[in-house]
N, C-alpha and C positions, 0 to 999 in steps of 0.2 A: 849783503850780510856776511859777517865774519865767522869763519869756522876753522881757525888755525891754531887755537890755543888749547891749553889743558887746564882743567879745573883743579887747582890745589893738588890734592892727592886722590881726587875722585876719578880721574881718567880723562879721556879726550872729550872734548866737546860732543866763522868768519864772519816892439822894436822901434822905439823912437830914437831920436838923435840924443847922444850923450852931451850934457853940458858940463865939461870938465871943471871941477872945482866948486860947482854949485851944490848946495846941500838942501834936500827937501826935508821938511819936518815929517817924521814917520806918521803914517796914517793910523791914528789911534782907533778909528772906527772899526776897521777890520778885526783888530784884536779884541776890542771891547765886546764885540758880538760873540767872540769865541772863547776867550780865556781870561776875561776880567779886565776891568778898567784900570786897576792899579798897575798891573804889568804893562799895559799899553802906555800909560803915562810914564812908567819907569824906562821903557825903551826910548821914548821921546827925550827924556832928560839925559839919558846916557849917550844917545846919538848926538844931541846938540853939544854936549861936553866933548865928545870925541872929535867932532867936526872942528871945534875950536882949537883943540890941542894937536890934532894931526898925529903923525907918527914920526918919531925921531929915528930916521933910518941910519944905520951904521953897518960897518963890517960885522958879519956874523961871529959870535963867540967861537973860539978855536975848536972847542969840543963838539960843536954842532955838525961839523962836516960839510959846510957850505962855503966854498971859496968865492972871492970876487969874480964877477961883478954882482953876485947875489948879495942882497942886503937883508938885514934882520931888524926887527923892532917889536914894540909891545903896544897893545891896546887894552886899556883898563875897562872892565865891565862890572856891573853889580853882580855879586853872588846871588842875590835875590832881587828880581826886577820889581817886586812889590815895594822894595825899600832901596831905591836907586842911589840914595846918599849914604847907605850903610856900607857894609864891608865890600871891598872891591877885590877882584882877582885880575891877573894879567894874562891876556891871550897873546901867545907868541905868533908872529907873522913874518913872512919873508917875501921877497919880490925880486924880479929882474925886469928891467924896463923893456918896452917894445923895441924890436930890432929894426923897425921901419922908420920912416920920417915922422916928424912932428905932425904933419898933415895926415898921415896914415893912422895915427894913434886913435883908438876908440875907447880907451880907458883901461881898467883892470879886469882881468878874468880870474875869479876866485875859485879854488878847487877843493873838493873833499873826496877822498878815495874810498870812504866807507867805514866799516866797523860794525857797531860803534867801537871806537877805540883807535881808529886809523889816523895817522898824521898826514897832512897834505903838504908838509914842508919840502918835500922833494920835487914838487911841481915845477919850480923854476929850472931844475936841472934838465928838463925836457928841451930847454933852449941851449944851455951850455953843452949838453950832450948831442946837440943838433939832431934831435929826433925828427925824421923826415915827415911824419904825420902832422907835426905841429908848426912847421916852418911858416906857413901862410898866416895862421892865427897869431903867431908870435910877432909878426910884423905890425899887427894892429893893436895888440894887447900887452900890457904888463902882465906877466904871469905871477899870481899871488897865491901862496900857500899859507896854511895856519894849522896850529894844534888846537883842536876844540877843547873846551873846558874839561879839565881832568886828565888830558892827554899830554904826554911828553913834557914840554916846558911850560904848559899852561895849568898851573896849580895841580900837578899830577896826583892822582889818587892811587891807593894800594890796598890790597885785601890780605896779603900774606907775604912773608919774606920771599923775595924773588928766587933765591937759591933753593929754597924748599919747594917753591912752585914748580921748578923745572926738573926736580929729582925724578929718577926713573929706576925700575919700572913701576908703573902705576897699576891699579887693579884693572882687570878685564872689564870693559864697560858692559859687555853682555853678561847678565847675571845667570848663574846656574841654579840658584836657590833663593829662597826668601831671605836667608842670612846675608847673601851677597847684596840684595836690595837694601836691607837694613844698614849695612855698612856704607853703601853709597849715599843713602839718605843722611846718615850721620855726618859724612864728609861734606855734603852740600850745605847742611845746616851750620857746620863749623865754618865753612867758607863765608856764608852770609854774616855770621857773627864777626868774623875777621874784618869784613868790609866795614861793619858798623864801628868796630873798635879802632881801626886804623884811619878811617876816612869818613866817619859819621857826620862831620860838619858839612861835608859836600854832598852827601847822598841825596837829600831831598831836592837838591837843585840840579841834579844830573839828568835833565830831561831834554828831549829833542826840541820842544818849543824854546827852552832856554838857549840851546845851541843856535837855533834860528834867530833868536833875538841878538845873541852875540854877533852873528853874521851881519845883522843890520847895523850894529855899532861899528864893526870893522869897515863896512861899506862907507859909513859916514867919516870914519877916521882916514880912509883913503882919499877923501875928497870927491867921492862919486855921488852924483844925484841918484843914479839907479845902479842896480847890481847886475853884473854879468857872472853867471855861475855855471860850473860844470860839476855835477855830482854823480858819483858811481856807487852802485850797491847801496849801503845804508845812506850814502850821500844823497841818494834820490829821495829818501824820506825827509832828510833835512831840507832839500829843495821843495818838496811838496808842502811841508809845514810852513816854510818861508813864503811860498807863493800864496798860501791861505792867509797868513797873518799880514803880509806886506805886498799885496798884489800890485799896487801902484808903484812899487820900488823895483820891479823886475824889468830889465831891459832885454837881456838874452838869458835863457836858461836851458841847459841840456841835462837831461837825466838819463843815465845809462845803466841798464840792468836793475830793474825797478823792484823795490820793496812794495808789497801790496799795502796801500794806505788805508784800507778798510779798518774801521775801529774794531770790527769783529775779528780781524786777523792779527792786530798788534797786541801782544807778540806771541802768545801761546800757540794760536792756530797757525800762524806763519811758520813757526818752527816745525810743526807737524807736516805742513805742506812741503817744507824743505826736505824732510826725510824721504818723501816719495820721489822728489825731483833728483835727489842725489843718487838714488838707486837707478833711476833711468839713465843718468849720465855715466854712472859706474858701468852699467851694461854696455853703453856705447864704447867705452874705453876697452872693455874686455873683447868686444867684437873686433876692434881695431888691432889689438894685440894678436888675436887669433889670425886675422887676415895677414899679419906680418910675422907669422910663425917662423918663416925662413930666416928672419933676423933674430928673433927673441927666444925661440925654442921653449916657450912656456906651455903652449897648447894650441892646436890648430882649430879648436872650436871655443866659443865663449864658455861653454860648460866645462871644458878641460881647464881653461884659465881660472874659472871659479874654483874648481877642485884644488888647483895648486895654491890658490889664495887661502882656502880653508885649511889645507895641509900646513901651510906656513903659519897661519894663525894658531893652529893647535900646537905646533912645535914650539912656538914662542911662548905660548901660555904655560906649557909644561916646563920649559927651560928658556928663560929670556935670552935672546941672542946677545952675545957679549956681556951677559949679565944685566943688561939695561933695556933691551928692546923687547917688550911684550906686546900683546894685542893692542893696548891703548896707544903705544908709540907707533905701531904699524899703521893704525887708522889715521893718526895725525899726519903721517908721511903719505900714505896712499891716497888720502882724500884730495890731495892737490891735483891728482889726475882728473877726477870729475869736475873739479873747480876750474882749472885752466888748461887749455890745449897745449900751452907751452910746457906743461909738466908731463905730457903723455910720454915723450921719449925718455927723459931721465928716470921717471918712475919705472917704466918698463925695463930700462937697462939695469937698474939696481935689482929688480925682481929677477931678471934673466940671469944675472951673475949668481944670485942666490940659488936658483934652480940648478945651475951648473956646478955648484959646490963652493962658491965664494961668498961666505957669510959676511965678511968684513965690509963689503961695499954697502950692504943694507944697514949694518950697524952705523957706519959713518954717516949715512944719509938720515937715519931716523933717531939716533941717540941724541940727548941733550948735550950741550957743551958747557960744563960747569965753569970753565975758565972764562967764558964770554959773559962777564958780569954785566957789562953795559947792555948787551943784547937780552940778557935774562931780565933785567930791570924793565926794558921796553916790552918784553913779552908779558910779564906779570901785569904791568900797567895797562896794556891793551886789553887783557882779559878782565881786569877790574872795571875798566870803563864799559866794556861790552855788557857786563853783568849789571852794573849800576844803572846804565841808561835803560836797558830793557826792563829791569825790575821797577824803575821809577816811572816809566812812561805809561804803564797800564797795570790794572789789577790782575793778578795771576791766580789760578786755582790753588787753594790751600789744601784741598783734599788729596791725600796720597792715593786713595782709591781711583780717582779720576786719572791722575798721572799714570798709574800702573795699568789701568784698563786701556787707555789710549795708546800707550807705547807698546804694551804687549800685543795688541791687535795689529799695529803697524809693523812691528818687527817680523811678524810671520811672512809678510810679502816684501818688505823693504828693510832687510836686516843690516845693510851696510853701515848706516849712520844712526839709526833710530835711538838705540840706548845711549850711545855716546852723546848725542844731542840732548837727550833728556837730562842726563846728569849735569851737563854744562849749564842748563837753564834752571835746574831744580832749586838753587839758592833763592830764586824769586818766590818760591812757595813759603819760605819762612823769613822773608825780607822784613826788617824792623822799621824801615823808613816809609814815609807816606808814598803810596802808589796813586798816580793820577788817572784820570780818564783820558784816553787818546783824543787828540784833536780831530774834529770832523773836517777832512781835507776837501776843499771845494774851490771853485773859481770865484774870484772877487773882482770888484771894479778896477779896471785898468790893467788887468793881467794880459800881457801880449802872448802870442803863440809860443808854447813850450815845446821843445823838440825832445821826443821820447825815443830811445834806442834800446832794442831788446832782441836777444836770440830766443828761439822757441824752445830750446832744450837746456836752458840755464839751470844748474843745480842749486846754486845759492839763493837766487831770486827767481822763482818760477814765473813763467810767461804770463800767467793770469794777473800778476801784479801790474804789469805794464798796461794791460787791457783796462784794468780797474782805474788806474790813474788817468789814462786817456779819456775815459768816460767822465771823470770828475773835473778835468781841466778843459773848459770850453775853448775851442780853437787850437788845441794842441795837435801835433802831428806825430804819428807813430811810424818809425822805420823798423821793420821786422827783418831780422836775419834768420831766414828759414833753414831748418835742419842743421843748425849750429848750436853750440852750447857753452862756448867759453865765456867766462864771466868777465865783463868789462869790454864791451864791443868796440868802443871808440879808440881803444888802444891797439886794435888789430888792423892789418892791411886788408881792406876790402873797399875798392874804389867806389862801389855803389853807395857805401856809407860815408867814407872819408870825404868825398866831394860834397856831399850834402851837409856834413858838419861844418866844413869850411864856408860853404855858401851861407849857411845860417849865421855863423859868427861874424862874417865879414859884411853881410848885407841885410840880415834878418829874414832872408828868403826861406820859405818853406814850400813844399810841393802842394798842389791843389788838393791832393788826397793822400792817404797813407800809402806807404811804399813797402813792397816786399823785395828783399835782396836775396840772391843766392848766397850760400855760405862762403866764408873765407877758406883758404886752402887748408886741407887736412894735413896735420903734421906728417913729415916723412921720417921714417926710422933711419 
């Protein structure tokens, strides 16, 4: 799940054999039991059409940033699967062919990095950049990325002018008074109204089940009988929903850093759970900084590091650093440390320079770049999709008293992200478009073993989510990275995990039981 954007002006919030070219008619039965016959029939119509049309692969448009041999194309899907012959939207896809022989090829491996709002279009660059973790898999698979509906080049949605969206400083997410809360509530409601005004035609259809249906149409357009899929973070929920709707269409599926698929958790409770997990991983980072005080000179105990953080926060609230970095911007920057181990060193370095008297390094790291119009458009779009999907997937509490009570209680013990997270999600309380009931994720007929990978101290997708999905998908296998917490485990060097991912993708092999791996290497300052 994504927690890297800002909310308008409201403050900070992230195995059978493949028969190449053969197309199976989508299994309407699974979907008709769960989400309505009309949508199931709509997927069948759209997939048959896509299979017939295929994808006209060509060099990617110059502005997309993907050079040869990566190719790009489009897949048309219905805006509303209940009306498959009605309005169509185009899903942007890209690919790079397998690097091995024709005999080694096992089809396409489709990727989603998370969000909601993340683009998977960079996935083929793992081949062009010669990422060592993916050399073996790339021999067997074409690497295929796509922009989900509403994202990037796929009928992108928007909720506010991108340049306004990134302007800083924003209000401190932690309220000092009831007046502060009223101001944040007003901003959240205005953001929801902006989404309706700018993208209202798309909002009712921005659901995870629709993205899963799009994925099945992409599968058909690729000429694949069954889907090979790698989903990370929110991509795991896309995978879980796909596995529920189209169990007989799955060939290989890896889900990494898992969103809890329980209907009771999607999405309000999941965000509250996230607040607790972020605090845990924030504490891990502070302990690491303290252990390396000889390098960073911030504090030699976690408590001293926390005091420096609170001092920095208070200073920036009183007078934003460089005129633009206040508490909201600081949280946006510092949250990357509990999110990803790869951020531990750069965040600590910027913090260390500030403590030593160099404010500019932190300003450069945390301030928005108004000249980066392309990046700001992408950032605003990502946040719009995040909001639209989570608001449309489930019914959210509309009582402010509930939001206030729950977040006030959590903030007492888990202050790092609680209020920032609340304001990011609050537009869902006044959302004008229809909100669905979450799909009941479960095993269906024909579903092969799904490989689940999860670290125990993940902040963005707490560990319980992987356990819950493992219970629901019969025959699945869980690989646990114990005492680690970086988000996105399959992208890290850990032979215990990397070898099993390769074995699964190349042969469908899973262990006879779940596996617990020791953590990957801790970052070195």
